[in-house]
N, C-alpha and C positions, 0 to 999 in steps of 0.2 A: 185389832191393829197394834194396840199397846203391847200385847204378849209377843208378837213378832219382833217389834223393836227392842223389847227387853231381852229377848233371846239372842238377838244379833249383838247387842252390847255385851252381854255376858260371854258369848263365844269370842268376841274380839278381845275382851279382857283376859280370858283364859289363854288365848294365843300369845298375846304380848307377855304374859307372865311366864309361859313356857319358853319363849325365846330368851327372856332374860335369865331364866334358870339354866338353860343349856349353855348360854354364853359364859356364865360364871363357872360352870363345870369345865368348859374348855380352858378357861383361864387358869383354874386350879391345876388341871392336868399339865398344862404348859409349864407352870412355875415349879411343880413337883418334879418334872423331868429335866429341870435345869435350863429351860428356855426363858426368853425375855418376851413379855407380852407388850406389843407396841401397836396401838390403833387397831385392835381386834385381830392381830396377826401374831402367831407364835414365831419368834425369830431365834435362830441359833441352836436348834436341836431337831433331831429327826425322831419323831414319835410314831414310826410306822410299825412298831412291834405289836 
């Protein structure tokens, strides 16, 4: 039972770390493209290229 719980906790930790990593990448892309990052939304630039 402990192995299952430990596995679930590790998977949850990996998921959260991946989400934070991806969010930071989007923020960098927005700022490098000349946009403004406001509350997790890129404003003022079209990055569809």
